[in-house]
TIVO-2410 file (N, C-alpha, C; in nm, 3 decimals):
# residues 154
REC num residu      c1      c2      c3 atome chaine
REC   1      M   0.106  -0.139   0.011     N      A
REC   1      M   0.004   0.012   0.008    CA      A
REC   1      M   0.064   0.141  -0.018     C      A
REC   2      A   0.035   0.196  -0.033     N      A
REC   2      A   0.113   0.323  -0.089    CA      A
REC   2      A   0.121   0.452   0.032     C      A
REC   3      Y   0.023   0.430   0.147     N      A
REC   3      Y  -0.030   0.510   0.240    CA      A
REC   3      Y  -0.057   0.436   0.332     C      A
REC   4      P  -0.080   0.412   0.497     N      A
REC   4      P  -0.119   0.372   0.604    CA      A
REC   4      P  -0.271   0.487   0.580     C      A
REC   5      Q  -0.356   0.319   0.602     N      A
REC   5      Q  -0.507   0.261   0.614    CA      A
REC   5      Q  -0.587   0.309   0.707     C      A
REC   6      T  -0.672   0.414   0.799     N      A
REC   6      T  -0.752   0.336   0.924    CA      A
REC   6      T  -0.806   0.228   0.893     C      A
REC   7      E  -0.847   0.228   1.071     N      A
REC   7      E  -0.898   0.119   1.067    CA      A
REC   7      E  -1.041   0.136   1.046     C      A
REC   8      E  -1.121   0.146   0.984     N      A
REC   8      E  -1.218   0.225   0.945    CA      A
REC   8      E  -1.215   0.206   0.794     C      A
REC   9      T  -1.100   0.235   0.677     N      A
REC   9      T  -1.117   0.208   0.561    CA      A
REC   9      T  -1.093   0.038   0.493     C      A
REC  10      K  -0.990  -0.008   0.601     N      A
REC  10      K  -0.961  -0.127   0.613    CA      A
REC  10      K  -1.091  -0.227   0.645     C      A
REC  11      R  -1.158  -0.229   0.717     N      A
REC  11      R  -1.264  -0.259   0.731    CA      A
REC  11      R  -1.364  -0.232   0.635     C      A
REC  12      K  -1.398  -0.133   0.550     N      A
REC  12      K  -1.480  -0.143   0.441    CA      A
REC  12      K  -1.436  -0.211   0.362     C      A
REC  13      I  -1.298  -0.170   0.285     N      A
REC  13      I  -1.248  -0.292   0.214    CA      A
REC  13      I  -1.220  -0.470   0.235     C      A
REC  14      S  -1.234  -0.467   0.366     N      A
REC  14      S  -1.295  -0.612   0.446    CA      A
REC  14      S  -1.425  -0.620   0.341     C      A
REC  15      E  -1.504  -0.583   0.407     N      A
REC  15      E  -1.643  -0.611   0.372    CA      A
REC  15      E  -1.663  -0.591   0.215     C      A
REC  16      A  -1.572  -0.560   0.137     N      A
REC  16      A  -1.605  -0.535   0.031    CA      A
REC  16      A  -1.600  -0.605  -0.095     C      A
REC  17      N  -1.451  -0.704   0.043     N      A
REC  17      N  -1.432  -0.825  -0.086    CA      A
REC  17      N  -1.440  -0.960  -0.019     C      A
REC  18      K  -1.525  -0.965   0.093     N      A
REC  18      K  -1.652  -1.074   0.123    CA      A
REC  18      K  -1.711  -1.121   0.031     C      A
REC  19      G  -1.691  -1.296   0.016     N      A
REC  19      G  -1.775  -1.347  -0.108    CA      A
REC  19      G  -1.735  -1.302  -0.261     C      A
REC  20      R  -1.633  -1.241  -0.233     N      A
REC  20      R  -1.583  -1.226  -0.408    CA      A
REC  20      R  -1.516  -1.332  -0.474     C      A
REC  21      V  -1.543  -1.392  -0.582     N      A
REC  21      V  -1.508  -1.498  -0.683    CA      A
REC  21      V  -1.430  -1.423  -0.768     C      A
REC  22      R  -1.308  -1.460  -0.808     N      A
REC  22      R  -1.239  -1.447  -0.910    CA      A
REC  22      R  -1.287  -1.537  -0.995     C      A
REC  23      T  -1.258  -1.427  -1.152     N      A
REC  23      T  -1.283  -1.522  -1.224    CA      A
REC  23      T  -1.130  -1.602  -1.273     C      A
REC  24      E  -1.154  -1.719  -1.410     N      A
REC  24      E  -1.027  -1.781  -1.377    CA      A
REC  24      E  -0.901  -1.767  -1.456     C      A
REC  25      E  -0.970  -1.653  -1.546     N      A
REC  25      E  -0.837  -1.488  -1.567    CA      A
REC  25      E  -0.816  -1.423  -1.496     C      A
REC  26      A  -0.873  -1.455  -1.392     N      A
REC  26      A  -0.811  -1.272  -1.318    CA      A
REC  26      A  -0.722  -1.381  -1.242     C      A
REC  27      R  -0.725  -1.506  -1.178     N      A
REC  27      R  -0.675  -1.571  -1.095    CA      A
REC  27      R  -0.550  -1.616  -1.187     C      A
REC  28      K  -0.537  -1.613  -1.276     N      A
REC  28      K  -0.433  -1.697  -1.358    CA      A
REC  28      K  -0.315  -1.563  -1.419     C      A
REC  29      K  -0.362  -1.435  -1.408     N      A
REC  29      K  -0.284  -1.296  -1.406    CA      A
REC  29      K  -0.256  -1.290  -1.270     C      A
REC  30      H  -0.322  -1.307  -1.141     N      A
REC  30      H  -0.214  -1.327  -1.060    CA      A
REC  30      H  -0.142  -1.377  -1.053     C      A
REC  31      S  -0.122  -1.514  -1.068     N      A
REC  31      S  -0.052  -1.628  -1.035    CA      A
REC  31      S   0.109  -1.612  -1.115     C      A
REC  32      E   0.082  -1.576  -1.310     N      A
REC  32      E   0.143  -1.547  -1.301    CA      A
REC  32      E   0.222  -1.414  -1.291     C      A
REC  33      T   0.157  -1.304  -1.250     N      A
REC  33      T   0.213  -1.151  -1.171    CA      A
REC  33      T   0.324  -1.224  -1.065     C      A
REC  34      R   0.284  -1.287  -0.986     N      A
REC  34      R   0.362  -1.336  -0.843    CA      A
REC  34      R   0.490  -1.412  -0.911     C      A
REC  35      K   0.476  -1.503  -1.018     N      A
REC  35      K   0.575  -1.643  -1.053    CA      A
REC  35      K   0.691  -1.537  -1.097     C      A
REC  36      R   0.671  -1.386  -1.195     N      A
REC  36      R   0.716  -1.317  -1.268    CA      A
REC  36      R   0.798  -1.236  -1.128     C      A
REC  37      L   0.754  -1.168  -1.039     N      A
REC  37      L   0.793  -1.124  -0.954    CA      A
REC  37      L   0.911  -1.193  -0.840     C      A
REC  38      F   0.846  -1.309  -0.853     N      A
REC  38      F   0.891  -1.423  -0.774    CA      A
REC  38      F   1.043  -1.425  -0.862     C      A
REC  39      Q   1.051  -1.434  -0.956     N      A
REC  39      Q   1.180  -1.499  -0.990    CA      A
REC  39      Q   1.282  -1.330  -1.089     C      A
REC  40      E   1.234  -1.244  -1.012     N      A
REC  40      E   1.289  -1.115  -1.043    CA      A
REC  40      E   1.370  -1.081  -0.870     C      A
REC  41      G   1.356  -1.128  -0.848     N      A
REC  41      G   1.378  -1.169  -0.663    CA      A
REC  41      G   1.292  -1.085  -0.573     C      A
REC  42      K   1.138  -0.932  -0.610     N      A
REC  42      K   1.080  -0.876  -0.586    CA      A
REC  42      K   0.972  -0.943  -0.454     C      A
REC  43      L   0.981  -1.049  -0.477     N      A
REC  43      L   0.877  -1.121  -0.419    CA      A
REC  43      L   0.929  -1.234  -0.308     C      A
REC  44      V   0.903  -1.239  -0.215     N      A
REC  44      V   0.967  -1.348  -0.131    CA      A
REC  44      V   0.866  -1.443  -0.066     C      A
REC  45      I   0.903  -1.568  -0.052     N      A
REC  45      I   0.841  -1.671  -0.015    CA      A
REC  45      I   0.858  -1.781   0.093     C      A
REC  46      P   0.860  -1.693   0.203     N      A
REC  46      P   0.958  -1.778   0.311    CA      A
REC  46      P   0.968  -1.861   0.367     C      A
REC  47      W   0.844  -1.929   0.325     N      A
REC  47      W   0.780  -2.078   0.397    CA      A
REC  47      W   0.865  -2.153   0.250     C      A
REC  48      K   0.855  -2.128   0.140     N      A
REC  48      K   0.926  -2.195   0.020    CA      A
REC  48      K   1.108  -2.215   0.033     C      A
REC  49      G   1.152  -2.171   0.138     N      A
REC  49      G   1.307  -2.204   0.188    CA      A
REC  49      G   1.404  -2.084   0.066     C      A
REC  50      T   1.331  -1.986   0.035     N      A
REC  50      T   1.411  -1.898  -0.080    CA      A
REC  50      T   1.433  -1.831   0.032     C      A
REC  51      K   1.569  -1.760  -0.062     N      A
REC  51      K   1.684  -1.665  -0.008    CA      A
REC  51      K   1.588  -1.540  -0.075     C      A
REC  52      G   1.611  -1.395   0.032     N      A
REC  52      G   1.601  -1.307  -0.021    CA      A
REC  52      G   1.550  -1.196   0.147     C      A
REC  53      I   1.503  -1.067   0.077     N      A
REC  53      I   1.468  -0.952   0.193    CA      A
REC  53      I   1.374  -1.019   0.278     C      A
REC  54      V   1.351  -1.025   0.418     N      A
REC  54      V   1.219  -1.083   0.452    CA      A
REC  54      V   1.223  -1.019   0.571     C      A
REC  55      T   1.101  -0.922   0.608     N      A
REC  55      T   1.109  -0.834   0.671    CA      A
REC  55      T   1.121  -0.818   0.815     C      A
REC  56      W   1.059  -1.002   0.842     N      A
REC  56      W   1.055  -0.986   1.021    CA      A
REC  56      W   1.264  -1.101   0.999     C      A
REC  57      N   1.308  -1.124   0.918     N      A
REC  57      N   1.408  -1.204   1.009    CA      A
REC  57      N   1.539  -1.064   0.940     C      A
REC  58      R   1.604  -0.951   0.942     N      A
REC  58      R   1.665  -0.859   0.901    CA      A
REC  58      R   1.753  -0.844   1.034     C      A
REC  59      K   1.863  -0.846   1.015     N      A
REC  59      K   1.960  -0.848   1.097    CA      A
REC  59      K   2.058  -0.728   1.118     C      A
REC  60      G   2.136  -0.669   1.226     N      A
REC  60      G   2.235  -0.592   1.222    CA      A
REC  60      G   2.177  -0.459   1.144     C      A
REC  61      V   2.244  -0.397   1.074     N      A
REC  61      V   2.254  -0.278   0.992    CA      A
REC  61      V   2.104  -0.292   0.895     C      A
REC  62      D   2.075  -0.395   0.860     N      A
REC  62      D   1.944  -0.421   0.763    CA      A
REC  62      D   1.827  -0.368   0.861     C      A
REC  63      S   1.833  -0.409   0.962     N      A
REC  63      S   1.681  -0.422   1.100    CA      A
REC  63      S   1.652  -0.316   1.080     C      A
REC  64      P   1.545  -0.275   1.079     N      A
REC  64      P   1.443  -0.114   1.063    CA      A
REC  64      P   1.451  -0.061   1.212     C      A
REC  65      S   1.499  -0.203   1.296     N      A
REC  65      S   1.530  -0.156   1.437    CA      A
REC  65      S   1.695  -0.108   1.517     C      A
REC  66      W   1.725  -0.151   1.404     N      A
REC  66      W   1.928  -0.094   1.436    CA      A
REC  66      W   1.941   0.069   1.432     C      A
REC  67      K   2.027   0.009   1.577     N      A
REC  67      K   2.060   0.154   1.697    CA      A
REC  67      K   2.215   0.187   1.693     C      A
REC  68      G   2.286   0.074   1.561     N      A
REC  68      G   2.414   0.156   1.546    CA      A
REC  68      G   2.508   0.035   1.601     C      A
REC  69      G   2.515  -0.058   1.666     N      A
REC  69      G   2.542  -0.176   1.704    CA      A
REC  69      G   2.592  -0.132   1.858     C      A
REC  70      R   2.496  -0.038   1.976     N      A
REC  70      R   2.608  -0.035   2.057    CA      A
REC  70      R   2.495   0.004   2.177     C      A
REC  71      S   2.514  -0.116   2.248     N      A
REC  71      S   2.452  -0.102   2.418    CA      A
REC  71      S   2.441  -0.162   2.515     C      A
REC  72      I   2.409  -0.113   2.620     N      A
REC  72      I   2.445  -0.082   2.722    CA      A
REC  72      I   2.354  -0.253   2.839     C      A
REC  73      D   2.454  -0.328   2.868     N      A
REC  73      D   2.398  -0.401   2.941    CA      A
REC  73      D   2.315  -0.360   3.084     C      A
REC  74      K   2.216  -0.402   3.184     N      A
REC  74      K   2.203  -0.435   3.289    CA      A
REC  74      K   2.316  -0.448   3.384     C      A
REC  75      N   2.420  -0.460   3.389     N      A
REC  75      N   2.515  -0.440   3.478    CA      A
REC  75      N   2.599  -0.307   3.451     C      A
REC  76      G   2.617  -0.212   3.352     N      A
REC  76      G   2.671  -0.103   3.255    CA      A
REC  76      G   2.743  -0.119   3.153     C      A
REC  77      Y   2.803  -0.240   3.127     N      A
REC  77      Y   2.912  -0.273   3.034    CA      A
REC  77      Y   2.836  -0.215   2.934     C      A
REC  78      I   2.908  -0.181   2.816     N      A
REC  78      I   2.852  -0.116   2.684    CA      A
REC  78      I   2.980  -0.268   2.605     C      A
REC  79      W   2.834  -0.251   2.517     N      A
REC  79      W   2.874  -0.380   2.450    CA      A
REC  79      W   2.852  -0.339   2.308     C      A
REC  80      L   2.969  -0.374   2.157     N      A
REC  80      L   2.915  -0.338   2.045    CA      A
REC  80      L   2.964  -0.448   1.977     C      A
REC  81      C   2.841  -0.451   1.842     N      A
REC  81      C   2.818  -0.599   1.740    CA      A
REC  81      C   2.926  -0.595   1.660     C      A
REC  82      L   3.022  -0.643   1.672     N      A
REC  82      L   3.140  -0.705   1.578    CA      A
REC  82      L   3.108  -0.849   1.600     C      A
REC  83      P   3.033  -0.902   1.502     N      A
REC  83      P   3.066  -1.029   1.477    CA      A
REC  83      P   3.189  -1.121   1.451     C      A
REC  84      D   3.318  -1.066   1.352     N      A
REC  84      D   3.406  -1.107   1.312    CA      A
REC  84      D   3.536  -1.056   1.412     C      A
REC  85      N   3.536  -0.998   1.537     N      A
REC  85      N   3.613  -0.953   1.633    CA      A
REC  85      N   3.628  -1.120   1.724     C      A
REC  86      P   3.781  -1.182   1.713     N      A
REC  86      P   3.779  -1.292   1.799    CA      A
REC  86      P   3.762  -1.320   1.901     C      A
REC  87      N   3.745  -1.151   2.002     N      A
REC  87      N   3.679  -1.203   2.127    CA      A
REC  87      N   3.537  -1.149   2.136     C      A
REC  88      A   3.469  -1.197   2.007     N      A
REC  88      A   3.324  -1.141   2.069    CA      A
REC  88      A   3.207  -1.286   2.102     C      A
REC  89      N   3.129  -1.270   2.143     N      A
REC  89      N   3.054  -1.418   2.214    CA      A
REC  89      N   2.956  -1.465   2.152     C      A
REC  90      S   2.899  -1.570   2.130     N      A
REC  90      S   2.830  -1.593   2.029    CA      A
REC  90      S   2.701  -1.564   1.972     C      A
REC  91      G   2.715  -1.440   2.036     N      A
REC  91      G   2.586  -1.319   1.952    CA      A
REC  91      G   2.695  -1.264   1.863     C      A
REC  92      G   2.742  -1.222   1.826     N      A
REC  92      G   2.840  -1.174   1.823    CA      A
REC  92      G   2.894  -1.014   1.841     C      A
REC  93      M   2.865  -0.984   1.970     N      A
REC  93      M   2.897  -0.855   2.051    CA      A
REC  93      M   3.033  -0.879   2.122     C      A
REC  94      V   3.092  -0.781   2.154     N      A
REC  94      V   3.255  -0.788   2.191    CA      A
REC  94      V   3.224  -0.638   2.350     C      A
REC  95      A   3.234  -0.663   2.433     N      A
REC  95      A   3.219  -0.562   2.519    CA      A
REC  95      A   3.322  -0.464   2.508     C      A
REC  96      E   3.269  -0.343   2.506     N      A
REC  96      E   3.380  -0.217   2.513    CA      A
REC  96      E   3.503  -0.191   2.537     C      A
REC  97      H   3.469  -0.251   2.673     N      A
REC  97      H   3.652  -0.243   2.770    CA      A
REC  97      H   3.767  -0.359   2.711     C      A
REC  98      R   3.712  -0.437   2.675     N      A
REC  98      R   3.793  -0.558   2.626    CA      A
REC  98      R   3.844  -0.557   2.481     C      A
REC  99      L   3.762  -0.468   2.438     N      A
REC  99      L   3.781  -0.431   2.269    CA      A
REC  99      L   3.904  -0.346   2.304     C      A
REC 100      V   3.825  -0.238   2.382     N      A
REC 100      V   3.984  -0.106   2.398    CA      A
REC 100      V   4.102  -0.149   2.446     C      A
REC 101      M   4.076  -0.237   2.550     N      A
REC 101      M   4.190  -0.301   2.568    CA      A
REC 101      M   4.304  -0.374   2.464     C      A
REC 102      S   4.207  -0.492   2.397     N      A
REC 102      S   4.278  -0.561   2.290    CA      A
REC 102      S   4.360  -0.514   2.186     C      A
REC 103      N   4.339  -0.388   2.181     N      A
REC 103      N   4.341  -0.239   2.054    CA      A
REC 103      N   4.454  -0.234   2.111     C      A
REC 104      H   4.472  -0.227   2.254     N      A
REC 104      H   4.568  -0.122   2.320    CA      A
REC 104      H   4.727  -0.229   2.297     C      A
REC 105      I   4.683  -0.348   2.314     N      A
REC 105      I   4.818  -0.440   2.371    CA      A
REC 105      I   4.817  -0.526   2.235     C      A
REC 106      K   4.722  -0.456   2.132     N      A
REC 106      K   4.733  -0.525   2.010    CA      A
REC 106      K   4.784  -0.674   1.986     C      A
REC 107      R   4.723  -0.732   2.042     N      A
REC 107      R   4.635  -0.860   2.011    CA      A
REC 107      R   4.517  -0.916   2.096     C      A
REC 108      A   4.455  -1.035   2.031     N      A
REC 108      A   4.305  -1.036   2.129    CA      A
REC 108      A   4.310  -1.084   2.245     C      A
REC 109      L   4.231  -1.052   2.380     N      A
REC 109      L   4.260  -1.117   2.504    CA      A
REC 109      L   4.254  -1.294   2.505     C      A
REC 110      Q   4.286  -1.316   2.584     N      A
REC 110      Q   4.286  -1.471   2.639    CA      A
REC 110      Q   4.137  -1.504   2.721     C      A
REC 111      P   4.072  -1.577   2.718     N      A
REC 111      P   3.981  -1.619   2.822    CA      A
REC 111      P   3.988  -1.563   2.990     C      A
REC 112      W   4.135  -1.608   2.990     N      A
REC 112      W   4.200  -1.620   3.142    CA      A
REC 112      W   4.229  -1.434   3.202     C      A
REC 113      E   4.184  -1.397   3.100     N      A
REC 113      E   4.235  -1.251   3.113    CA      A
REC 113      E   4.110  -1.143   3.108     C      A
REC 114      N   4.087  -1.116   3.243     N      A
REC 114      N   3.951  -1.035   3.233    CA      A
REC 114      N   4.007  -0.857   3.256     C      A
REC 115      V   3.941  -0.786   3.203     N      A
REC 115      V   3.989  -0.648   3.204    CA      A
REC 115      V   3.909  -0.558   3.353     C      A
REC 116      H   3.946  -0.480   3.438     N      A
REC 116      H   3.906  -0.406   3.527    CA      A
REC 116      H   3.903  -0.285   3.552     C      A
REC 117      H   3.768  -0.259   3.574     N      A
REC 117      H   3.795  -0.045   3.568    CA      A
REC 117      H   3.820  -0.017   3.679     C      A
REC 118      I   3.971   0.071   3.680     N      A
REC 118      I   3.978   0.119   3.815    CA      A
REC 118      I   3.870   0.199   3.906     C      A
REC 119      N   3.862   0.284   3.852     N      A
REC 119      N   3.742   0.397   3.948    CA      A
REC 119      N   3.622   0.304   3.975     C      A
REC 120      G   3.564   0.171   3.902     N      A
REC 120      G   3.475   0.109   3.910    CA      A
REC 120      G   3.346   0.184   3.834     C      A
REC 121      V   3.397   0.246   3.710     N      A
REC 121      V   3.254   0.304   3.634    CA      A
REC 121      V   3.296   0.210   3.516     C      A
REC 122      R   3.197   0.151   3.506     N      A
REC 122      R   3.197   0.058   3.435    CA      A
REC 122      R   3.148   0.091   3.256     C      A
REC 123      N   3.097   0.167   3.265     N      A
REC 123      N   3.130   0.244   3.090    CA      A
REC 123      N   3.220   0.321   3.086     C      A
REC 124      D   3.327   0.395   3.188     N      A
REC 124      D   3.443   0.473   3.153    CA      A
REC 124      D   3.596   0.348   3.116     C      A
REC 125      N   3.588   0.373   2.997     N      A
REC 125      N   3.668   0.272   2.905    CA      A
REC 125      N   3.781   0.382   2.826     C      A
REC 126      R   3.785   0.402   2.921     N      A
REC 126      R   3.952   0.487   2.901    CA      A
REC 126      R   4.055   0.436   2.914     C      A
REC 127      I   4.150   0.375   2.821     N      A
REC 127      I   4.278   0.270   2.885    CA      A
REC 127      I   4.340   0.315   3.026     C      A
REC 128      E   4.391   0.407   3.066     N      A
REC 128      E   4.412   0.519   3.134    CA      A
REC 128      E   4.299   0.407   3.293     C      A
REC 129      N   4.198   0.402   3.258     N      A
REC 129      N   4.117   0.331   3.401    CA      A
REC 129      N   4.096   0.223   3.305     C      A
REC 130      L   4.187   0.135   3.252     N      A
REC 130      L   4.130  -0.004   3.256    CA      A
REC 130      L   4.309  -0.128   3.319     C      A
REC 131      R   4.283  -0.213   3.340     N      A
REC 131      R   4.397  -0.336   3.403    CA      A
REC 131      R   4.337  -0.457   3.364     C      A
REC 132      I   4.449  -0.511   3.338     N      A
REC 132      I   4.418  -0.672   3.302    CA      A
REC 132      I   4.452  -0.742   3.429     C      A
REC 133      V   4.336  -0.795   3.442     N      A
REC 133      V   4.369  -0.870   3.591    CA      A
REC 133      V   4.344  -1.041   3.543     C      A
REC 134      L   4.429  -1.110   3.573     N      A
REC 134      L   4.391  -1.281   3.528    CA      A
REC 134      L   4.342  -1.337   3.669     C      A
REC 135      T   4.255  -1.444   3.592     N      A
REC 135      T   4.167  -1.521   3.639    CA      A
REC 135      T   4.174  -1.639   3.756     C      A
REC 136      G   4.280  -1.675   3.708     N      A
REC 136      G   4.394  -1.816   3.834    CA      A
REC 136      G   4.435  -1.712   3.917     C      A
REC 137      R   4.438  -1.630   3.920     N      A
REC 137      R   4.489  -1.534   4.069    CA      A
REC 137      R   4.368  -1.522   4.127     C      A
REC 138      H   4.278  -1.519   4.140     N      A
REC 138      H   4.189  -1.451   4.248    CA      A
REC 138      H   4.074  -1.516   4.257     C      A
REC 139      N   4.091  -1.646   4.183     N      A
REC 139      N   3.956  -1.719   4.194    CA      A
REC 139      N   3.837  -1.632   4.227     C      A
REC 140      G   3.812  -1.582   4.104     N      A
REC 140      G   3.612  -1.472   4.136    CA      A
REC 140      G   3.659  -1.388   4.194     C      A
REC 141      K   3.747  -1.355   4.323     N      A
REC 141      K   3.758  -1.208   4.388    CA      A
REC 141      K   3.900  -1.157   4.386     C      A
REC 142      V   3.845  -1.031   4.356     N      A
REC 142      V   3.986  -0.939   4.314    CA      A
REC 142      V   3.928  -0.795   4.436     C      A
REC 143      K   4.110  -0.781   4.478     N      A
REC 143      K   4.059  -0.666   4.567    CA      A
REC 143      K   4.175  -0.533   4.487     C      A
REC 144      C   4.111  -0.458   4.427     N      A
REC 144      C   4.195  -0.359   4.349    CA      A
REC 144      C   4.270  -0.257   4.427     C      A
REC 145      P   4.394  -0.274   4.388     N      A
REC 145      P   4.530  -0.210   4.427    CA      A
REC 145      P   4.532  -0.023   4.429     C      A
REC 146      Y   4.438  -0.036   4.387     N      A
REC 146      Y   4.378   0.156   4.330    CA      A
REC 146      Y   4.280   0.191   4.430     C      A
REC 147      C   4.160   0.141   4.407     N      A
REC 147      C   4.059   0.163   4.467    CA      A
REC 147      C   4.015   0.124   4.610     C      A
REC 148      H   4.130  -0.020   4.636     N      A
REC 148      H   4.075  -0.138   4.749    CA      A
REC 148      H   3.955  -0.137   4.771     C      A
REC 149      N   3.859  -0.149   4.665     N      A
REC 149      N   3.724  -0.253   4.672    CA      A
REC 149      N   3.782  -0.366   4.657     C      A
REC 150      T   3.684  -0.441   4.669     N      A
REC 150      T   3.707  -0.608   4.651    CA      A
REC 150      T   3.540  -0.638   4.605     C      A
REC 151      F   3.581  -0.739   4.434     N      A
REC 151      F   3.501  -0.714   4.360    CA      A
REC 151      F   3.512  -0.863   4.327     C      A
REC 152      A   3.399  -0.913   4.247     N      A
REC 152      A   3.358  -1.067   4.199    CA      A
REC 152      A   3.386  -1.060   4.037     C      A
REC 153      I   3.495  -1.120   3.979     N      A
REC 153      I   3.458  -1.117   3.801    CA      A
REC 153      I   3.457  -1.268   3.781     C      A
REC 154      L   3.345  -1.254   3.689     N      A
REC 154      L   3.286  -1.376   3.626    CA      A
REC 154      L   3.381  -1.480   3.494     C      A
***
């Protein structure tokens, strides 16, 4: 449709089409048009296993709800959508503080290397505020030598 329609207009169209029987000629013309559009790639039939643009299955930049690939989780960490990054999780997201640290040391972080925010502000990802802490040494708990706070690393 070229423009959004009101509920009243939709109701009237529905009423007008109830009980309508298309002629054999109209059905054939409709079928040929659909076949032509499908071959040109302008029509997608998702249940036929076809490839193409399906509006409810677009991801990333192609999604209508794309917000730049940057999000903040419930713990206050910033996550970036970088599926090709070696530190990306299964959803293609990388924690920004881990990305900043891996760019600084010019290699991917290992799973046993955690990045600690010195001032405790989880969205402050300046390199001078980040330190690498090894998992094996703290068994889940770390006491920061700068802020003297004890915290858990998962």
